[in-house]
C-alpha positions in Angstrom: 0.0 0.0 -0.2 1.6 3.2 -0.9 2.3 6.1 1.4 0.1 8.8 1.4 -0.8 11.8 3.4 -3.7 11.8 5.1 -3.3 15.1 7.3 -6.4 17.3 7.1 -5.5 21.1 7.2 -7.6 23.6 9.0 -7.4 26.9 10.0 -6.8 28.0 13.3 -10.6 29.6 13.6 -11.7 26.1 13.0 -9.6 24.7 15.3 -10.6 26.8 18.0 -14.1 25.9 17.3 -13.6 22.1 17.1 -11.6 22.6 20.2 -13.7 24.1 22.3 -16.6 21.8 21.0 -14.3 18.7 22.1 -13.9 20.3 25.7 -17.7 20.5 25.8 -18.5 17.0 25.0 -15.6 15.9 27.4 -17.2 18.0 30.1 -20.4 16.3 29.7 -19.3 12.8 28.9 -16.8 12.6 31.6 -14.2 11.2 29.4 -11.1 12.5 27.3 -11.6 12.0 23.4 -9.0 12.3 20.6 -9.4 15.1 17.7 -9.7 12.4 15.5 -12.4 10.5 17.4 -14.5 13.8 18.0 -14.7 13.9 14.3 -15.6 10.5 13.9 -18.5 11.3 16.6 -19.8 14.2 14.8 -20.0 12.6 11.5 -21.9 9.6 12.9 -24.0 11.8 14.7 -24.8 14.1 11.3 -25.7 10.8 9.6 -27.7 9.6 12.1 -30.0 12.8 12.1 -29.7 13.5 8.2 -30.3 9.6 7.7 -29.1 8.9 4.8 -25.4 9.1 3.4 -23.8 12.3 1.2 -24.2 11.2 -2.6 -20.8 9.3 -3.5 -18.3 11.5 -5.2 -16.4 10.7 -8.7 -12.6 10.2 -7.0 -12.1 9.9 -3.2 -8.8 10.9 -2.2 -7.4 11.1 1.6 -7.8 8.7 4.1 -10.7 6.5 4.4 -11.1 4.8 8.0 -12.6 1.6 9.0 -15.1 2.0 11.4 -14.1 0.6 14.7 -16.2 -1.3 17.2 -16.6 -0.3 20.5 -17.8 -1.6 23.7 -20.9 0.1 25.0 -20.3 2.0 28.2 -22.4 1.5 30.9 -24.9 4.6 32.0 -26.0 5.0 35.9 -29.4 4.3 35.9 -31.6 5.2 39.0 -34.3 2.2 40.2 -37.6 2.9 39.3 -40.9 1.6 41.1 -41.3 -1.7 42.4 -42.9 -4.0 39.5 -44.7 -7.5 40.5 -45.8 -10.3 38.3 -49.9 -10.8 39.1 -51.9 -12.9 37.8 -55.4 -12.3 37.0 -58.3 -14.3 38.9 -60.7 -14.3 35.9 -58.5 -14.7 32.9 -55.3 -15.7 34.3 -53.3 -12.9 32.3 -50.2 -12.2 33.5 -49.7 -8.3 34.8 -46.4 -6.2 35.6 -47.8 -4.7 38.3 -46.6 -1.2 39.5 -46.9 -0.6 43.3 -46.2 3.1 42.8 -49.7 3.4 41.2 -51.3 1.5 44.3 -52.7 -1.9 45.3 -56.1 -1.3 43.3 -56.7 -1.5 39.7 -58.1 -3.3 36.7 -56.9 -6.5 34.5 -55.7 -4.6 31.3 -56.9 -8.1 29.3 -60.7 -8.7 30.8 -61.3 -5.3 32.8 -61.7 -7.5 36.3 -61.5 -5.5 39.4 -58.2 -6.5 41.2 -56.9 -5.7 44.8 -53.5 -6.8 46.0 -53.8 -8.3 49.2 -50.2 -7.3 51.0 
């Protein structure tokens, strides 16, 4: 494979804008990111919002990088309300009962009145 220059040159003003945006992204996500990886994140987000790839150019020159598969980052999720599996007395349907909504309600399948006994 021949060696070719894959450097992308930008002006100082554009670099300042990209660095400011990258710093804001790092502050928001709590992790460091390289400038190249940040440009990939921007490109992926743009394609996700637009929903389609740009039309192919006649002759592409420069770097065509392979997309790397990265493991998913874990997120902190606060616990929700307690949920219990309840069986309807009339139709036998299984209901995921949210206790924060109370102990009385109706079956979503047959409409039977249900009151939980605690």
